[in-house]
C-alpha positions in Angstrom: -15.0 17.3 13.7 -15.6 15.4 10.5 -18.9 14.6 9.2 -19.1 10.9 10.5 -18.9 12.2 14.2 -20.9 15.5 13.7 -24.3 15.6 15.4 -25.4 18.4 13.2 -24.9 16.3 10.0 -27.1 13.7 11.3 -29.7 16.0 12.6 -30.0 17.5 9.1 -29.6 14.4 7.2 -31.8 11.8 9.2 -35.2 13.2 7.9 -34.2 12.7 4.1 -32.5 9.4 4.9 -35.8 8.0 6.6 -37.8 9.3 3.6 -35.3 7.6 1.2 -35.7 4.4 3.2 -39.5 4.5 3.2 -39.5 5.3 -0.6 -37.3 2.4 -1.4 -39.6 0.0 0.7 -42.6 1.6 -1.2 -41.1 1.1 -4.5 -40.3 -2.7 -3.8 -43.5 -3.4 -2.2 -45.7 -1.7 -4.9 -43.6 -3.3 -7.6 -43.9 -6.8 -6.0 -47.6 -6.2 -5.6 -48.3 -5.0 -9.3 -45.9 -7.7 -10.7 -48.5 -10.3 -9.5 -51.2 -9.1 -11.9 -51.1 -9.8 -15.6 -52.8 -6.9 -17.7 -55.9 -7.8 -19.7 -53.8 -6.7 -22.7 -51.3 -9.6 -22.0 -48.4 -7.1 -22.9 -44.9 -7.5 -21.7 -42.6 -4.6 -20.8 -40.6 -4.8 -24.0 -43.7 -5.2 -26.1 -45.1 -2.1 -24.3 -42.1 0.0 -24.9 -41.7 -1.1 -28.7 -45.4 -0.3 -29.4 -45.0 3.3 -27.9 -41.9 3.8 -29.9 -43.4 2.5 -33.2 -46.6 4.7 -32.8 -44.4 7.7 -32.3 -42.2 6.6 -35.3 -39.0 6.4 -33.1 -37.2 3.6 -34.9 -33.8 4.9 -33.9 -34.3 3.9 -30.4 -33.0 0.5 -29.4 -34.4 -1.6 -26.5 -31.9 -3.8 -24.6 -32.2 -6.0 -21.5 -30.0 -4.8 -18.7 -28.9 -6.8 -15.5 -30.1 -5.8 -12.0 -33.4 -5.1 -10.3 -35.2 -1.9 -11.2 -32.1 -0.8 -13.2 -34.3 0.4 -15.9 -33.1 3.7 -17.8 -33.0 5.5 -21.1 -29.7 6.6 -22.3 -30.1 9.8 -24.6 -26.5 9.6 -25.9 -27.0 6.2 -27.7 -30.8 6.4 -27.9 -31.0 3.0 -26.0 -33.7 2.1 -23.8 -32.4 -0.5 -21.1 -35.1 -2.6 -19.2 -34.3 -4.9 -16.4 -35.3 -8.5 -16.9 -38.5 -8.5 -14.6 -39.6 -5.4 -16.7 -38.1 -6.5 -20.2 -39.9 -10.0 -20.3 -42.5 -9.6 -17.5 -46.2 -9.5 -18.5 -47.5 -7.6 -15.4 -48.9 -4.1 -14.5 -45.6 -3.2 -13.0 -43.6 -4.2 -16.1 -45.9 -2.1 -18.2 -45.7 1.0 -15.9 -41.9 1.0 -15.6 -41.3 0.4 -19.3 -43.8 3.1 -20.2 -42.0 5.5 -17.9 -38.5 4.9 -19.6 -40.2 5.5 -22.9 -41.5 8.7 -21.5 -37.8 9.8 -21.3 -37.3 8.8 -25.0 -40.3 11.0 -25.9 -38.9 13.8 -23.9 -35.7 13.5 -25.8 -37.4 13.4 -29.1 -39.6 16.5 -28.5 -36.7 18.4 -27.1 -38.1 18.6 -23.7 -36.1 21.5 -22.0 -35.7 20.3 -18.5 -34.2 17.0 -20.0 -31.8 18.9 -22.0 -30.7 21.0 -19.1 -30.4 17.9 -17.0 -28.2 16.0 -19.4 -26.0 19.2 -19.9 -25.3 19.2 -16.2 -24.6 15.6 -15.6 -20.7 16.0 -15.9 -20.6 18.9 -13.4 -22.9 17.0 -11.1 -20.7 13.8 -11.4 -17.6 15.8 -10.5 -19.3 17.5 -7.7 -20.6 14.4 -6.2 -17.2 12.8 -6.4 -14.8 15.5 -5.2 -17.0 18.2 -3.4 -16.7 16.6 0.1 -13.1 15.8 -0.3 -12.3 19.4 -1.2 -14.5 20.9 1.5 -13.0 18.7 4.3 -9.5 19.6 3.2 -10.5 23.2 3.6 -12.2 22.8 6.8 -9.2 21.0 8.3 -6.8 23.7 7.2 -9.1 26.2 8.8 -9.6 24.4 12.0 -8.7 26.7 15.1 -7.4 29.4 12.9 -8.3 31.6 9.9 -7.1 30.4 6.7 -8.0 32.1 3.4 -6.7 29.2 1.3 -8.7 26.8 3.5 -11.8 29.0 3.2 -11.3 29.1 -0.5 -11.3 25.2 -0.6 -14.5 25.1 1.4 -16.1 27.5 -1.0 -15.0 25.5 -3.9 -16.5 22.4 -2.3 -19.8 24.2 -1.9 -19.9 25.4 -5.4 -19.1 22.0 -6.7 -21.9 20.3 -4.5 -24.3 23.0 -5.6 -24.2 21.3 -9.2 -25.5 18.2 -7.5 -28.4 20.0 -5.9 -29.2 21.8 -9.3 -29.0 18.4 -11.0 -31.5 17.0 -8.5 -33.9 20.0 -8.7 -34.0 19.8 -12.5 -34.4 16.0 -12.3 -37.7 16.1 -10.4 -39.8 17.7 -13.3 -38.1 15.4 -15.7 -39.2 12.3 -13.8 -42.7 13.6 -12.9 -43.2 14.4 -16.6 -42.1 10.9 -17.8 -44.5 9.3 -15.3 -47.4 11.5 -16.3 -46.7 10.6 -19.9 -46.6 7.0 -19.1 -49.8 7.1 -17.1 -51.7 8.8 -20.0 -50.2 6.6 -22.8 -50.8 3.2 -21.4 -54.5 3.9 -21.0 -54.9 5.6 -24.4 -53.2 2.9 -26.2 -55.1 0.2 -24.3 -52.2 -1.5 -22.6 -54.0 -1.3 -19.3 -57.7 -0.4 -18.4 -58.6 2.5 -16.3 -59.0 0.2 -13.4 -55.7 -1.4 -13.8 -53.9 1.9 -14.1 -54.4 2.4 -10.3 -51.8 -0.3 -9.6 -49.4 1.3 -12.1 -50.0 4.7 -10.5 -48.8 3.2 -7.1 -45.5 2.0 -8.7 -44.8 5.2 -10.4 -45.8 7.4 -7.4 -43.6 5.4 -5.1 -40.6 5.7 -7.6 -41.2 9.5 -7.7 -40.8 9.5 -4.0 -37.3 8.3 -4.3 -36.4 11.3 -6.4 -37.9 13.6 -3.8 -35.8 12.0 -1.1 -32.7 12.4 -3.2 -33.3 16.1 -3.8 -34.1 16.7 -0.2 -30.9 14.9 0.9 -28.9 17.0 -1.5 -30.5 20.2 -0.2 -29.8 19.4 3.5 -26.3 18.4 2.6 -25.6 21.8 1.1 -27.2 23.5 4.2 -24.8 21.6 6.4 -21.9 22.7 4.2 -23.0 26.3 4.4 -23.3 26.0 8.1 -19.9 24.6 8.8 -18.2 27.1 6.5 -19.6 29.7 8.4 -21.6 31.3 5.4 -24.9 30.3 7.0 -25.4 31.1 10.8 -22.1 32.8 11.0 -20.2 29.9 12.8 -18.2 26.8 12.0 -18.4 24.9 15.3 
């Protein structure tokens, strides 16, 4: 039985899938709501990001617009902050919040924030695990179907180990994202980009975004549980 027809797979994965869908809805709805309000400071996303970088003496960090919606990210390899167009040029509470969050990652990078270093170091393993773990696991499962196969079991174990890197990445990513949001929430008030009252709308956007990372982590954990059960390593059976 492969994943697409396995009831156990859906039993384990439906809760995180529903949470992910809810989180995406919350991100879009809170961003749309906060995007309607112009901050009293009148700052745009790129101006907010540049001001924070300047205050912290981070002239080496570049800011670039990037295509897509909510595709904002910080690239530590090239020291580049990439902001989606609604955030880059937007003069809204949503734009300020997202821009400040991404600068939060740049600040983590500058200060040598340990979880960020660990996350960046595990990215290659997580990428390989995400792309190949399921293929290798399924190959091993089919080789062991209805009979004992040490080679098939070995492939399943290899798939599990590879996917464990994905789970580890997601677990490390949680404190990284939460810390970036906490930095952003504090900085935008301290530097006068938003008032204390305005920060409530920003908090809603960043909290909704944090929920997407929680959903991704839960999904990865439940997928690993599924692989352990189907391999016989958890529960003692594979059917």
